[in-house]
Z-matrix of the N, CA and C atoms (Angstrom, degrees):
N
C 1 1.445
C 2 1.519 1 112.82
N 3 1.311 2 118.66 1 -22.69
C 4 1.461 3 121.60 2 178.68
C 5 1.525 4 109.89 3 -63.92
N 6 1.327 5 116.81 4 -31.66
C 7 1.461 6 121.36 5 -178.93
C 8 1.523 7 110.51 6 -59.85
N 9 1.318 8 118.69 7 -40.51
C 10 1.456 9 121.65 8 -178.90
C 11 1.517 10 112.87 9 -66.95
N 12 1.327 11 118.54 10 -23.38
C 13 1.455 12 121.63 11 179.80
C 14 1.524 13 111.89 12 -80.95
N 15 1.327 14 117.26 13 -23.80
C 16 1.465 15 121.15 14 -176.80
C 17 1.521 16 113.13 15 -60.85
N 18 1.353 17 120.21 16 -51.11
C 19 1.461 18 117.95 17 -179.38
C 20 1.527 19 112.39 18 -65.59
N 21 1.333 20 117.50 19 -35.61
C 22 1.458 21 120.40 20 -179.44
C 23 1.525 22 111.25 21 -62.79
N 24 1.336 23 116.77 22 -41.10
C 25 1.461 24 120.89 23 178.61
C 26 1.530 25 110.41 24 -65.83
N 27 1.318 26 117.03 25 -38.24
C 28 1.454 27 121.40 26 178.51
C 29 1.528 28 110.99 27 -66.96
N 30 1.338 29 117.54 28 -42.93
C 31 1.462 30 121.22 29 177.13
C 32 1.529 31 110.72 30 -61.04
N 33 1.329 32 115.57 31 -42.99
C 34 1.466 33 119.69 32 -177.70
C 35 1.527 34 111.27 33 -66.34
N 36 1.332 35 116.58 34 -38.98
C 37 1.460 36 120.94 35 -176.81
C 38 1.527 37 112.48 36 -76.28
N 39 1.329 38 117.91 37 -42.17
C 40 1.462 39 121.12 38 -170.85
C 41 1.526 40 114.94 39 -116.36
N 42 1.305 41 118.04 40 -7.91
C 43 1.467 42 120.34 41 -175.36
C 44 1.513 43 113.72 42 -85.57
N 45 1.324 44 115.07 43 173.04
C 46 1.461 45 122.43 44 174.96
C 47 1.522 46 108.47 45 -101.18
N 48 1.317 47 116.90 46 157.89
C 49 1.460 48 121.43 47 -178.20
C 50 1.520 49 110.56 48 -90.44
N 51 1.328 50 115.57 49 127.58
C 52 1.458 51 122.83 50 174.30
C 53 1.515 52 107.80 51 -119.93
N 54 1.325 53 116.08 52 155.11
C 55 1.460 54 119.74 53 178.90
C 56 1.522 55 109.85 54 -130.13
N 57 1.313 56 114.76 55 150.56
C 58 1.458 57 122.09 56 173.19
C 59 1.520 58 106.83 57 -111.71
N 60 1.326 59 115.70 58 126.19
C 61 1.460 60 121.26 59 179.15
C 62 1.521 61 109.43 60 -111.86
N 63 1.324 62 115.30 61 135.13
C 64 1.459 63 120.99 62 174.78
C 65 1.516 64 107.23 63 -116.52
N 66 1.316 65 115.92 64 119.31
C 67 1.463 66 122.67 65 -177.03
C 68 1.527 67 111.81 66 52.44
N 69 1.340 68 116.45 67 39.79
C 70 1.464 69 122.01 68 176.46
C 71 1.516 70 115.48 69 85.58
N 72 1.324 71 117.74 70 -8.82
C 73 1.466 72 122.22 71 179.88
C 74 1.520 73 110.29 72 -102.23
N 75 1.322 74 117.20 73 136.75
C 76 1.465 75 121.55 74 178.53
C 77 1.525 76 109.41 75 -69.25
N 78 1.346 77 116.34 76 122.31
C 79 1.466 78 120.21 77 178.76
C 80 1.525 79 111.59 78 -107.50
N 81 1.338 80 117.10 79 -33.47
C 82 1.459 81 120.89 80 -177.35
C 83 1.519 82 109.54 81 -141.28
N 84 1.321 83 115.18 82 139.04
C 85 1.462 84 122.15 83 173.28
C 86 1.524 85 106.20 84 -127.18
N 87 1.334 86 116.44 85 133.64
C 88 1.461 87 119.85 86 -178.34
C 89 1.525 88 109.61 87 -150.90
N 90 1.314 89 115.84 88 160.59
C 91 1.465 90 121.75 89 176.43
C 92 1.519 91 108.93 90 -102.74
N 93 1.334 92 115.84 91 142.86
C 94 1.461 93 122.18 92 -178.41
C 95 1.525 94 108.89 93 -155.80
N 96 1.321 95 115.78 94 170.86
C 97 1.458 96 121.26 95 174.36
C 98 1.517 97 108.13 96 -97.39
N 99 1.325 98 116.17 97 133.63
C 100 1.454 99 122.20 98 -179.32
C 101 1.522 100 107.69 99 -133.86
N 102 1.337 101 116.59 100 119.38
C 103 1.466 102 119.23 101 -179.83
C 104 1.518 103 110.05 102 -138.26
N 105 1.331 104 117.02 103 146.95
C 106 1.467 105 119.51 104 179.46
C 107 1.518 106 111.32 105 -67.42
N 108 1.318 107 115.90 106 145.67
C 109 1.461 108 121.08 107 174.95
C 110 1.515 109 108.88 108 -89.93
N 111 1.303 110 115.92 109 135.47
C 112 1.456 111 121.84 110 176.99
C 113 1.516 112 107.98 111 -118.37
N 114 1.305 113 116.23 112 137.26
C 115 1.451 114 121.50 113 -175.76
C 116 1.518 115 110.25 114 -108.56
N 117 1.323 116 116.73 115 127.02
C 118 1.464 117 121.31 116 178.96
C 119 1.533 118 110.83 117 -78.53
N 120 1.320 119 117.40 118 -27.24
C 121 1.463 120 118.42 119 179.67
C 122 1.530 121 109.41 120 -82.17
N 123 1.296 122 117.41 121 177.79
C 124 1.459 123 120.86 122 -173.34
C 125 1.536 124 112.35 123 -101.36
N 126 1.315 125 117.46 124 28.51
C 127 1.458 126 120.52 125 -179.98
C 128 1.524 127 111.07 126 -70.06
N 129 1.315 128 117.42 127 -38.26
C 130 1.462 129 122.06 128 -173.69
C 131 1.523 130 110.55 129 -111.10
N 132 1.311 131 117.74 130 63.54
C 133 1.461 132 121.80 131 -175.44
C 134 1.524 133 113.51 132 -71.29
N 135 1.302 134 118.13 133 -12.38
C 136 1.462 135 120.09 134 179.25
C 137 1.518 136 112.05 135 -72.81
N 138 1.310 137 117.59 136 -13.09
C 139 1.457 138 121.59 137 -177.09
C 140 1.513 139 112.33 138 -76.02
N 141 1.307 140 114.71 139 -175.03
C 142 1.454 141 122.45 140 179.77
C 143 1.521 142 108.62 141 -91.97
N 144 1.329 143 117.26 142 129.29
C 145 1.464 144 120.53 143 178.95
C 146 1.525 145 109.40 144 -73.72
N 147 1.323 146 116.79 145 126.93
C 148 1.461 147 122.50 146 177.59
C 149 1.525 148 107.80 147 -126.03
N 150 1.323 149 115.95 148 173.90
C 151 1.456 150 120.36 149 178.35
C 152 1.521 151 111.97 150 -61.34
N 153 1.332 152 116.23 151 -32.51
C 154 1.459 153 121.29 152 -176.11
C 155 1.515 154 113.29 153 -87.37
N 156 1.319 155 117.82 154 -13.50
C 157 1.455 156 121.35 155 -177.01
C 158 1.515 157 109.23 156 143.24
N 159 1.337 158 116.65 157 -163.71
C 160 1.456 159 121.02 158 179.88
C 161 1.513 160 109.98 159 -89.96
N 162 1.322 161 115.89 160 132.87
C 163 1.451 162 122.44 161 179.47
C 164 1.524 163 107.57 162 -107.37
N 165 1.317 164 117.01 163 112.06
C 166 1.462 165 120.28 164 -177.40
C 167 1.528 166 111.42 165 -76.72
N 168 1.330 167 118.07 166 -11.93
C 169 1.464 168 124.34 167 179.68
C 170 1.528 169 112.91 168 62.58
N 171 1.337 170 117.33 169 15.03
C 172 1.459 171 120.50 170 179.25
C 173 1.515 172 113.56 171 -128.00
N 174 1.329 173 118.78 172 -24.35
C 175 1.468 174 122.47 173 -177.84
C 176 1.521 175 109.92 174 -105.61
N 177 1.327 176 115.96 175 137.39
C 178 1.457 177 121.60 176 -177.30
C 179 1.524 178 110.45 177 -135.99
N 180 1.323 179 115.41 178 152.06
C 181 1.453 180 122.35 179 171.19
C 182 1.518 181 107.00 180 -95.76
N 183 1.316 182 116.57 181 125.45
C 184 1.461 183 122.75 182 178.46
C 185 1.520 184 107.85 183 -113.53
N 186 1.316 185 117.09 184 122.54
C 187 1.463 186 122.06 185 174.52
C 188 1.519 187 105.95 186 -115.40
N 189 1.334 188 115.92 187 117.22
C 190 1.462 189 121.19 188 -171.98
C 191 1.527 190 111.22 189 -129.55
N 192 1.334 191 116.97 190 164.91
C 193 1.465 192 120.27 191 177.04
C 194 1.526 193 111.05 192 -60.61
N 195 1.313 194 115.90 193 147.81
C 196 1.468 195 120.87 194 -177.44
C 197 1.524 196 112.63 195 -68.01
N 198 1.327 197 117.48 196 -24.30
C 199 1.460 198 119.54 197 -176.97
C 200 1.531 199 113.86 198 -82.33
N 201 1.317 200 118.24 199 -4.46
C 202 1.464 201 121.50 200 176.62
C 203 1.523 202 108.02 201 -86.18
N 204 1.343 203 116.17 202 122.50
C 205 1.465 204 121.22 203 -177.69
C 206 1.526 205 110.05 204 -85.25
N 207 1.325 206 116.25 205 104.46
C 208 1.460 207 121.29 206 178.88
C 209 1.521 208 111.81 207 -93.18
N 210 1.337 209 117.52 208 -7.45
C 211 1.468 210 120.97 209 -176.73
C 212 1.529 211 112.36 210 -69.18
N 213 1.317 212 118.18 211 -23.07
C 214 1.465 213 121.24 212 -178.46
C 215 1.527 214 112.46 213 -80.30
N 216 1.329 215 117.70 214 -11.54
C 217 1.464 216 120.63 215 -176.81
C 218 1.522 217 109.52 216 -73.05
N 219 1.330 218 115.84 217 119.32
C 220 1.462 219 120.88 218 -179.23
C 221 1.530 220 112.34 219 -118.20
N 222 1.330 221 117.78 220 -4.39
C 223 1.462 222 121.39 221 177.10
C 224 1.510 223 114.85 222 86.86
N 225 1.316 224 117.67 223 -12.43
C 226 1.470 225 119.66 224 178.91
C 227 1.517 226 110.57 225 -112.44
N 228 1.341 227 118.33 226 -75.73
C 229 1.463 228 119.69 227 -179.51
C 230 1.524 229 112.17 228 -80.61
N 231 1.332 230 117.80 229 -27.83
C 232 1.468 231 122.64 230 176.65
C 233 1.529 232 106.87 231 -122.76
N 234 1.349 233 116.45 232 117.98
C 235 1.466 234 120.17 233 -173.15
C 236 1.523 235 111.08 234 -132.32
N 237 1.327 236 115.15 235 154.75
C 238 1.459 237 123.78 236 -179.99
C 239 1.525 238 108.64 237 -106.98
N 240 1.351 239 116.56 238 133.79
C 241 1.454 240 121.47 239 -178.41
C 242 1.523 241 111.32 240 -131.92
N 243 1.337 242 114.54 241 142.64
C 244 1.458 243 122.88 242 168.90
C 245 1.519 244 104.96 243 -118.94
N 246 1.336 245 116.44 244 103.38
C 247 1.461 246 120.18 245 -171.54
C 248 1.515 247 107.76 246 65.00
N 249 1.333 248 116.88 247 -124.09
C 250 1.465 249 120.23 248 177.32
C 251 1.523 250 112.27 249 -100.28
N 252 1.341 251 117.45 250 6.44
C 253 1.467 252 122.44 251 -179.53
C 254 1.524 253 110.22 252 -88.66
N 255 1.323 254 116.21 253 125.04
C 256 1.461 255 122.22 254 178.64
C 257 1.524 256 108.46 255 -85.41
N 258 1.336 257 117.16 256 129.75
C 259 1.465 258 122.78 257 -179.70
C 260 1.524 259 109.83 258 -116.97
N 261 1.324 260 116.61 259 140.13
C 262 1.463 261 120.42 260 173.60
C 263 1.525 262 108.31 261 -113.79
N 264 1.312 263 116.50 262 148.74
C 265 1.458 264 121.83 263 -177.69
C 266 1.520 265 109.57 264 -94.80
N 267 1.350 266 115.60 265 121.64
C 268 1.462 267 121.16 266 177.18
C 269 1.525 268 111.49 267 -86.40
N 270 1.326 269 116.21 268 -40.94
C 271 1.469 270 121.72 269 -177.82
C 272 1.518 271 108.07 270 -156.05
N 273 1.325 272 117.14 271 145.55
C 274 1.458 273 121.29 272 -179.35
C 275 1.523 274 110.05 273 -148.16
N 276 1.344 275 116.20 274 139.63
C 277 1.467 276 121.50 275 177.37
C 278 1.514 277 110.50 276 -144.36
N 279 1.318 278 115.30 277 142.77
C 280 1.470 279 120.79 278 174.24
C 281 1.520 280 109.30 279 -87.00
N 282 1.335 281 115.89 280 144.09
C 283 1.458 282 122.41 281 175.57
C 284 1.524 283 106.63 282 -109.32
N 285 1.321 284 116.33 283 131.36
C 286 1.460 285 121.72 284 -175.82
C 287 1.521 286 110.97 285 -107.74
N 288 1.321 287 114.99 286 145.40
C 289 1.459 288 122.80 287 170.54
C 290 1.521 289 104.71 288 -114.09
N 291 1.316 290 116.21 289 102.56
C 292 1.459 291 120.18 290 -170.30
C 293 1.517 292 107.94 291 71.55
N 294 1.322 293 116.45 292 -122.11
C 295 1.461 294 120.76 293 178.64
C 296 1.520 295 112.49 294 -104.81
N 297 1.328 296 116.97 295 -0.98
C 298 1.468 297 121.26 296 -178.02
C 299 1.524 298 111.02 297 -99.08
N 300 1.351 299 117.57 298 135.50
C 301 1.462 300 119.66 299 175.40
C 302 1.530 301 109.79 300 -65.44
N 303 1.333 302 117.01 301 134.04
C 304 1.462 303 122.10 302 -174.90
C 305 1.524 304 111.85 303 -104.85
N 306 1.341 305 116.79 304 -47.58
C 307 1.455 306 122.39 305 174.48
C 308 1.519 307 108.60 306 -159.32
N 309 1.325 308 116.94 307 172.92
C 310 1.460 309 122.40 308 177.89
C 311 1.522 310 108.55 309 -122.82
N 312 1.335 311 116.42 310 133.68
C 313 1.462 312 119.05 311 172.27
C 314 1.518 313 108.03 312 -111.07
N 315 1.324 314 115.11 313 144.60
C 316 1.458 315 121.47 314 -178.83
C 317 1.513 316 110.52 315 -143.28
N 318 1.317 317 115.72 316 150.84
C 319 1.455 318 122.20 317 169.35
C 320 1.524 319 105.59 318 -101.53
N 321 1.336 320 115.98 319 121.17
C 322 1.454 321 120.67 320 -178.69
C 323 1.523 322 110.12 321 -119.89
N 324 1.318 323 115.80 322 154.08
C 325 1.456 324 122.49 323 178.31
C 326 1.516 325 109.82 324 -119.76
N 327 1.312 326 115.76 325 142.44
C 328 1.466 327 120.97 326 176.69
C 329 1.526 328 107.61 327 -81.29
N 330 1.322 329 116.72 328 124.18
C 331 1.472 330 122.06 329 178.39
C 332 1.520 331 108.80 330 -87.12
N 333 1.318 332 115.43 331 146.03
C 334 1.479 333 119.34 332 -179.95
C 335 1.484 334 111.55 333 -117.54
């Protein structure tokens, strides 16, 4: 059981705060890692060229605690926010350590 506490402590110490709102009311607040995705191929040429590749400034990798339910987020009545930025979930998967969920990774997009 100590293993499950390790990622949560890391998220709390080094992560950013995200919130889930249901019908405009904050229902969940959690810490997670959020970083921009950069593409080495030339699919997203509209982005900004960086040393690591092209940054579209709209797609992000979200690594969050396994106990946060991201499946309910639909972008309308239940939405994900980072500060005042609305994020939508493109894809999400849980990562398991043995039979226990360890963390969740997701690809999110910044809504405008």
